[in-house]
C-alpha positions as CSV (number, residue, x, y, z in Angstrom):
1,M,115.9,113.1,-10.0
2,S,115.0,109.5,-10.6
3,K,117.6,108.3,-8.1
4,A,116.3,110.6,-5.4
5,R,112.9,109.4,-5.9
6,K,113.9,105.8,-5.8
7,S,115.9,106.4,-2.5
8,L,112.8,108.2,-1.0
9,M,110.6,105.2,-2.1
10,A,113.0,102.7,-0.6
11,F,113.1,104.7,2.7
12,M,109.3,105.0,2.9
13,V,109.0,101.2,2.2
14,L,111.7,100.6,5.0
15,V,109.9,102.7,7.5
16,G,106.4,101.4,6.8
17,T,107.4,97.7,6.8
18,T,109.5,98.1,10.0
19,V,106.8,100.1,12.0
20,A,103.8,98.0,10.8
21,P,105.0,94.7,12.3
22,M,105.9,96.5,15.6
23,A,102.4,98.1,15.7
24,A,100.8,94.7,15.0
25,L,102.8,93.0,17.6
26,Q,102.0,95.7,20.1
27,S,98.3,95.6,19.4
28,M,98.3,91.8,19.7
29,G,100.0,92.1,23.0
30,Q,97.4,94.6,24.2
31,E,94.6,92.3,23.1
32,L,96.0,89.4,25.0
33,T,96.4,91.6,28.1
34,D,92.7,92.8,27.7
35,E,91.3,89.2,27.4
36,N,93.2,87.9,30.4
37,G,91.3,90.3,32.7
38,N,92.2,91.5,36.2
39,A,94.7,88.8,37.0
40,V,97.1,90.0,34.4
41,E,96.5,93.7,35.2
42,Q,97.3,92.9,38.9
43,S,100.5,91.1,38.0
44,T,101.8,93.8,35.7
45,V,101.0,96.5,38.3
46,K,103.3,94.6,40.7
47,S,106.0,94.4,38.0
48,S,107.5,97.9,38.8
49,G,105.2,100.1,36.7
50,K,105.6,98.4,33.3
51,K,102.8,98.9,30.6
52,G,102.0,95.2,30.8
53,G,102.8,93.1,27.8
54,G,103.5,95.7,25.3
55,F,105.9,95.1,22.6
56,V,108.6,97.6,23.8
57,D,108.4,95.9,27.2
58,I,108.9,92.4,25.6
59,V,111.9,93.5,23.7
60,F,113.6,95.4,26.4
61,G,112.6,92.9,29.1
62,S,114.0,89.9,27.5
63,G,117.5,90.2,28.8
64,I,120.7,91.1,26.9
65,V,120.6,87.9,24.8
66,G,117.0,88.6,23.9
67,M,117.5,92.3,23.1
68,L,120.4,91.3,20.8
69,L,118.1,88.8,19.0
70,W,115.5,91.4,18.6
71,F,117.8,93.8,17.1
72,A,119.2,91.2,14.8
73,L,115.7,90.5,13.7
74,F,115.1,94.2,13.0
75,G,118.4,94.4,11.1
76,D,117.5,91.3,9.1
77,G,114.1,92.9,8.2
78,A,115.7,96.1,7.2
79,L,118.2,94.3,4.9
80,A,115.5,92.2,3.4
81,I,113.7,95.4,2.5
82,Y,116.8,97.0,1.0
83,F,117.8,94.0,-1.1
84,S,114.2,93.5,-2.2
85,V,113.9,97.1,-3.4
86,D,117.3,96.9,-5.0
87,C,116.5,93.8,-7.0
88,F,113.1,95.1,-7.8
89,I,114.6,98.2,-9.4
90,L,117.3,96.1,-11.2
91,I,115.1,93.3,-12.5
92,K,113.0,95.2,-15.0
93,P,112.7,94.9,-18.8
94,E,113.8,98.6,-19.3
95,K,116.9,97.9,-17.2
96,L,117.9,94.6,-18.5
97,M,116.9,94.9,-22.2
98,P,116.4,98.6,-23.1
99,A,114.1,99.3,-26.0
100,R,116.5,101.8,-27.4
101,L,119.2,99.2,-27.6
102,I,116.9,96.7,-29.3
103,D,115.8,99.2,-31.9
104,Q,119.4,100.3,-32.7
105,V,120.6,96.6,-33.0
106,Q,117.5,95.6,-35.1
107,K,118.1,98.5,-37.6
108,A,121.8,97.7,-37.8
109,M,121.2,94.0,-38.5
110,S,118.6,94.8,-41.1
111,E,121.3,96.7,-42.9
112,G,123.8,94.0,-42.3
113,D,126.1,96.4,-40.3
114,I,127.5,94.3,-37.4
115,V,129.9,97.1,-36.5
116,A,127.1,99.5,-35.9
117,A,125.3,96.8,-33.8
118,M,128.4,96.3,-31.6
119,E,128.7,100.1,-31.2
120,A,125.2,100.3,-30.0
121,C,125.8,97.5,-27.4
122,Q,128.9,99.5,-26.2
123,N,126.9,102.7,-25.9
124,T,124.0,101.1,-24.0
125,P,125.5,98.8,-21.4
126,S,123.1,96.3,-20.0
127,V,122.6,92.6,-19.7
128,M,121.1,92.4,-23.2
129,S,124.1,94.2,-24.6
130,N,126.5,91.8,-22.9
131,I,124.7,88.8,-24.5
132,L,124.7,90.5,-27.9
133,T,128.4,91.4,-27.7
134,A,129.3,87.9,-26.8
135,A,127.5,86.8,-30.0
136,F,129.0,89.4,-32.3
137,Q,132.5,88.5,-31.1
138,H,132.1,85.1,-32.6
139,V,130.3,86.1,-35.8
140,E,133.2,84.8,-38.0
141,E,133.2,81.3,-36.4
142,G,129.9,80.0,-37.6
143,F,126.4,80.0,-36.3
144,D,126.9,77.0,-34.0
145,V,129.7,78.8,-32.2
146,I,127.5,81.9,-32.0
147,Q,124.7,80.0,-30.4
148,E,127.1,78.5,-27.8
149,A,128.4,81.9,-27.0
150,V,124.9,83.2,-26.6
151,N,124.0,80.4,-24.2
152,A,127.2,80.8,-22.2
153,A,126.7,84.6,-21.9
154,S,123.0,84.0,-20.9
155,D,124.1,81.6,-18.2
156,L,126.7,84.1,-16.9
157,E,124.3,87.0,-16.7
158,Q,121.7,84.8,-15.0
159,E,124.2,83.8,-12.4
160,K,125.0,87.4,-11.8
161,L,121.3,88.3,-11.2
162,M,121.1,85.2,-8.9
163,Q,123.9,86.4,-6.8
164,R,122.0,89.6,-6.1
165,L,118.9,87.7,-5.4
166,T,120.7,85.3,-3.1
167,W,120.9,88.0,-0.4
168,V,117.1,88.3,-0.3
169,S,116.9,84.4,0.2
170,V,119.6,84.7,3.0
171,C,117.4,87.3,4.8
172,S,114.3,85.1,4.5
173,N,116.2,82.1,6.0
174,L,117.7,84.1,8.8
175,G,114.3,85.3,10.1
176,P,113.0,81.9,11.3
177,S,116.5,80.9,12.5
178,L,116.7,84.0,14.7
179,G,113.2,83.5,15.9
180,L,113.9,79.9,16.8
181,L,117.0,81.0,18.7
182,G,114.9,83.5,20.7
183,T,112.4,80.7,21.4
184,V,115.1,78.4,22.7
185,Q,116.5,81.3,24.8
186,G,113.1,82.0,26.4
187,M,112.5,78.3,27.1
188,I,115.9,78.1,28.8
189,L,114.9,81.0,31.1
190,T,111.6,79.3,31.9
191,F,113.2,76.0,32.9
192,Q,115.9,77.8,34.9
193,A,113.0,79.5,36.8
194,L,111.4,76.1,37.4
195,A,114.7,74.7,38.6
196,Q,115.0,77.5,41.1
197,G,111.7,76.8,42.6
198,G,109.8,79.4,40.6
199,A,106.8,77.1,39.8
200,G,104.5,79.2,42.0
201,D,105.2,82.5,40.1
202,A,103.0,81.9,37.1
203,A,103.4,85.4,35.9
204,A,107.1,85.1,35.5
205,L,106.8,81.8,33.8
206,A,104.2,83.1,31.4
207,S,106.4,86.1,30.6
208,S,109.4,83.9,29.7
209,I,107.2,81.7,27.5
210,G,105.6,84.8,25.9
211,Q,109.0,86.2,25.0
212,A,110.0,83.0,23.5
213,L,106.9,82.9,21.3
214,W,107.2,86.6,20.3
215,T,110.6,86.0,18.8
216,T,109.2,83.2,16.7
217,A,106.3,85.4,15.5
218,G,108.9,88.2,14.7
219,G,111.0,85.8,12.6
220,L,108.1,84.6,10.7
221,I,106.9,88.2,10.0
222,V,110.3,88.9,8.4
223,S,110.5,85.6,6.6
224,I,107.1,85.1,5.0
225,P,107.0,88.2,2.8
226,T,110.7,88.0,2.0
227,I,110.3,84.5,0.7
228,T,107.4,85.6,-1.5
229,V,109.5,88.5,-2.8
230,F,112.4,86.3,-3.6
231,Y,110.5,83.7,-5.7
232,S,108.7,86.4,-7.5
233,L,111.9,88.2,-8.5
234,R,113.7,85.0,-9.3
235,N,110.9,83.9,-11.7
236,N,110.9,87.4,-13.3
237,A,114.7,87.3,-13.8
238,N,114.6,83.8,-15.3
239,R,111.7,84.9,-17.6
240,L,113.6,88.0,-18.8
241,I,116.8,86.0,-19.4
242,L,115.0,83.6,-21.6
243,R,113.3,86.4,-23.4
244,M,116.7,88.2,-24.0
245,T,118.2,84.9,-25.4
246,A,115.3,84.4,-27.7
247,V,115.5,88.0,-28.9
248,T,119.2,87.6,-29.5
249,M,118.9,84.5,-31.5
250,E,116.2,86.1,-33.6
251,F,118.6,88.9,-34.5
252,L,121.2,86.4,-35.5
253,N,119.1,84.1,-37.6
254,G,120.2,86.2,-40.6
255,L,123.8,85.2,-40.0
256,R,123.2,81.5,-40.6
257,N,124.3,81.7,-44.2
258,V,126.8,84.7,-43.9
259,E,130.3,83.9,-45.0
260,V,133.3,86.1,-44.4
261,A,136.0,86.1,-47.1
262,P,139.5,85.2,-46.0
263,E,140.9,88.5,-47.4
264,E,138.3,90.5,-45.4
265,G,139.2,88.6,-42.2
266,A,143.0,89.2,-42.9
267,A,142.3,92.9,-43.6
268,E,140.4,93.2,-40.3
269,M,143.2,91.4,-38.4
270,A,145.7,93.9,-40.0
């Protein structure tokens, strides 16, 4: 039931975030049309019955390359939403360090039962259980070795989380790049029209320049919120990793003076 609810929430966020920028861009285009007055209306009436500067006309009137760039921007925005929702669901205290696991390990360590603590980690897989397991596996090698194992496991788990978050960063970087590419494409069309003697057709030149600027705006609309989400999730992940490391070392402080007899270690090896 929870998975279905999360999927529905992700779909609603995807639809809302995709439709909202389109509506905003279209309304901006309509406002520009209204402010320009009759001259723009007359030029759009002459352009084979188009609605005049609407967002749909801008997308489908920008040529094959322009349309591909717009669809790439839409795809980049959709992927940014997907990875953001995925990382938001993943990077939570109840996911990374379940309270049930902490309670079971704390109880086992208070009783001095390391085997029970390791079983609790195996029964509740999570980032916290991976760090604890790495520590318990070196319990016979001294506290310094345990501390090094905890730090190494924490770095490994942090790297795994960063690999998931990197996709959010990639989407945020692709947005302005695609927008800039669309701007360059629009300016190329503008100068081609000028080279062909189209300086007198002000409407055509304005349309080409407008398409170039719209793609830049679309790229920034994708990039700005995605960058904000990325840094927020990254800071949250780093904070949770540090917290898990501190909790693990607190559990293991009682093992500073623990010594395992050689015959016990031999019996365990047998």
